[in-house]
N, C-alpha and C positions, 0 to 999 in steps of 0.2 A: 458402570454407567457414567456418561459424560456429565460434568457439572452443569453445563448450559447446552441445551439442545433446541435448535430451530428445526421444525419438521414440516416440510411442505408449505412454507409461508407464501401467501399470495396477497397482493394488494392491487385492486382494480379501482380505477376512477372512470365510471361509465364504461366506454369501450377501450379505454387505455389501460394496459397492464403495466404497472410501475415495477412490480416484483413478481416473478413467476417461479413457483416451486423451489423456494430457497430452503435447502436442507443443510444444516451445519452443526457439528459437534465441537464444543470447546471445553478443554480440561481446566480444572481448578488451577489458578495461578498462571495461565497461559496469556500471552499478549498476541492478539490477532488483529490484523489490519484488513478492513474492507477497502479495496482499491478499485478504481475504475474511472472512466471519463464522466463528465457532467451528465446527469440524466440517466445513469446506469442503474439506479435503484439502491445504491449503498446507504444514502441518508434515510430513505424511506424504511429500509430494513432496520436501521438503528432506532428510528422513531417508533417502529412497532415493538421493538424490544423494550424501549423506555416506557411504552404505554401512551405515547403522545398520538399515535395513529393506530386505529383498530384494524387488524388483518381481515381480509376478505375470506381467507381460508388458512388452515394450518394451525399449529400449536407451538407454544414456547414453554419449555420446561426448565426450571432453575432449581438445582439441587433436589430433584425429585418432585417438585411442586409445579403444578400448571398455573402459570401467571398470565396466560394469553389475554384474559379479560379483566385482570386485576387493575385497580386504580394505580396510576403512576406513583402516588405517595406511599402506597402499600408494598411496592416491589423491593424497596431497599436498595435502589440503584443510585449511583452518583453520576451526574451528567455534566460535562463541560462543553460549552458551545464555542463556536468560532468568535462570536461577538463578546464572549465572557459574561454578558448579562449581569454585570454588577450594579448594585443600587448606588447611584452617584451621591445621594445624600447621607449615606452610611459610611463609617470608617471601615478600614480593612477588618478590624476585629468584629465589628457589627455585621459586616457582610458574611464573614465566615461563620458567625454564631447563628445566623438566621435560620438555617435548616434545623439546628438543635432546638431553637425556640419553638418552631412549628411542631416539633415532636415532644414538646413540653419536658425537655431534659432539665433537671434541677440546675440552678445557677452555679453551684459549686462544681459540679461535674462538667457543666458547659464551659466554664472558664479554663479548666484543666485541659479539655480536649481541644479547645480553640488554640491555646498556647502550644500544644503539641503539634497541631496541624501547621501552624505558622512556622514553627521551628523546622518541620520537615521540609518546607519549601523555602527556607532561608529568608523569612520575612518577619521574624520575631521582633525586630527592631522598628517595624513600620506599622504596628497595629493601630496607631491613632491617626494615620494619614488617610486621605480620601482618594478614591480612584483617579481623580483628575490630577493628583500630585504624583502619580506613579507612571513609570514607563510601560510600554506595551508588554514587555517580558514580565514585569512585576504584576501587572493586572492579570496576566495569564496564570501566574502562580497563585494569586488570590483565588481565582476561579477553581484552580486545582485543589487548594486547601479547603474551600467550601464544599467541594464534592467529596473529599476524603474524610472530613471531620465527622460525617455521619456513619463512618465505618461501613461503606457500601458492600453489598455482596458482589457486585460487578461495577467496574468503572467504565462509563461510556464516554468516548471523546469524539466530538463531531468537528473535524478540521480545526483542532485546537490551536494550531500554530499558523493558520492561514493568513492572519493579519500581521505577522511578524516579518521583519526584513530577513534576508538570506542568512547573514552572519548570526543574528540572534536566534533564528530558527534552528541552525545547526547546534548552537549551544544548548538550547532548550531540549532538543532531541536527546542529547547525551544525559541531561539532568532527568528527563522523564523516564528514560530506560533504567537509569540507576535507581530512581525512586520506586518504580514498579518492581524491580528485582528485590529491593530491600523490604518492601511491604508484602510481596508475593500475592498481590491482588489481581484477580482475573480482569483483563482489560480488553475491550473491543473498541478500536479506533477507525473512524472513517477518514480517508484521505484520497486525494487525486494525485499526490506527489509520489512518484515511483521511488525516489531516493529515500524518502521518509519511511515508506513501507519496508524497503530493503534493510534500512538501518535499525528499525525498532521491532519488527514483528518476529515472533516465533514461527508463525504461519501467515501467509497472505491468501486472502480470498479475492480473486479477481473477477469483477462483474462487468457485464456489458448487456445493454438492452434489457435490463431487468433479470437477467439470468446469471448464475454462477458459471464461469468458464473453466476455472481451475482452482484447486485448493492445494497448497504445498508450502514447504519452507521457502524462504527467499532464494536460497542457492539452488534448490531443486527446480523451482519455477523458472529461474533464469537459464539454467543449463539444459532443462528438459521441458520446454514449453509444449503444450499439447495441441497447438495449432497456430495459424497465422496471426490471429488477433493477440494472443498472449505474447508471442515472440516479438511483435512490433510495438506493443504497448509497454512492456517491461523491458526497457533498454532499447538499443538499436539492433536491427537484424536485416540481413539480406535474405529475401524470400524469392525463390524461383519456382515457376510452375514446371513440373517434369512428369515423366512416366517411368514407372519401375516394372520390370518384367524379368523373371528368371534370374534375379540377383543383379541385373544390370539397370542402371538408372541413367536416363538421358534427359538433358535440358537443351532445347534448341538444336537437336541432332548431335550433341556432344555427350560423351560418356563422362560421368563425374563419380568420384569416390563416395561411397555411402555405407552405412552400417549394414551388417549381414541380416539384421532383423527388420529391414525396411519393408513397409507394406507394399503389396502389389497394386498396380493401377495408377490412376492419376494422383499425384502427390505434390505437396509443398516441400521444397528443399531449403532448409534454413541453416545459415551460417552467420555467426556473430562477427562484426568488423574486427574485433581484437584477436580472433582466431585465424585471421588471414595473414599471410606473410608475403613480402615482396621477394621475388626471385628472378634471376636472369636465365637460369636453366630449368628445364622441366616444368615450366609454368602451365597451370591448368587453363589459364586464359590470359590474354594480353589486352591492354586497353590504354586509353589516353586520359590523363588527369584533367578533369574539367573544373575542379574546385578544391580548395584547401582551407580548412578551418583550424585555427590554432586554439586549443582548449587547455593550455597550461602544461599539464603532465603528458599530453599526447596531441597529435595532429589527427584530424579526420579528413581523409581524402575521398573525393568522389571520382570514380574511374568509370569511363564509358567503355563497355565491353560488349561482346557478342551476346551476353546474357542480359544486357541492360546495364543500368547504373549500379555499380557495386560500391558500398561504403567500406573503407579500409582504414583501420586505426593503427597509427604508427607511434610508438613510444617516443617522447621527446628526449633524445640523447644529447641535446645541445647542438645538433646539426639539422638545419632545415631540410625537409624532404624535396624530392624532385619538383620542379616548377610546373605550373599549369601548362598543358600542351605536350608534356613529355609522355613518352610511351613506357609503360612498365609491365612486368609480368607478375601475376598473382597466383598463389597456391595455398592449399590447406589440407589437413589430414582428415580422414573419414571419421575418426573418433570424435571430432569436434562438430560433426554434422548432425542435425536433427531432421528426420524425414517423417512426415505425418500425412495420412490420407487426406486428400483435399476436401472430402465431405465433412471433415472435422472443422469446428469453428476456429 
């Protein structure tokens, strides 16, 4: 039996369905990311789990216990919000201790657990400082310590690094993953950041318009998206409308290489930019470069072809690619192609 199970969760606001039929199983110690665009239902799902929002339908089971309608304070969950929600008039130590005080933990045990939590997040030397005296990264660590000090059954993170700058966010991602590994705590995090989900998660739950689109490991979801939305939201992808029949797949009247298990009928033909190569001979398609984006370790070229615009990623080997306006040939292998029925999302 899964440690945490969401079964058929639904949340309606009058005629608007924020979350529809969300079913998800999470194992003990797993790190799962709810990923998706704004308004997809990921935060509402987290709030239902935390007890801050009551589901319209469905159940939430935690370690064999039904917590669907249990009070938030009785669920034993740690929550970290994007805003950190620290008390400005309290010191770091007082902020972290607050949850234990509400649980009437004896003072001697409280001090020991607060010290341990602050040491975990490398803030043991800042216990007497106030939030206004801390950097954004330090405030985020205080919020993390406050959630961890109560020894939660599950740690819930709602865009915890959304307010940090890019460099600090990268550093905190590494620290968060290392901390979660060390503690072995079951963690569910909401994010709209693809790179964050790919970096941190054991599994990604991609949502759109209130529904779960795909659940998979980051690698599996990236390499084997189950439809157009997943392929274009998680990373970049070229998606062509085609038709498959008797093992032959055509796009705009041209035959393209495809896997032997490609579905029949109207399909979406998906190829990632980095799986494409430039070639002078035996090109599948030729086109004209209409744009070049330099991204440090690679270039992203926009090439106008008979299939439409193709994004092609070229590794930065120290030599600039062909200029805009140049004609180039492109090719790729069938094992790098993903073909899905167009009726799929």
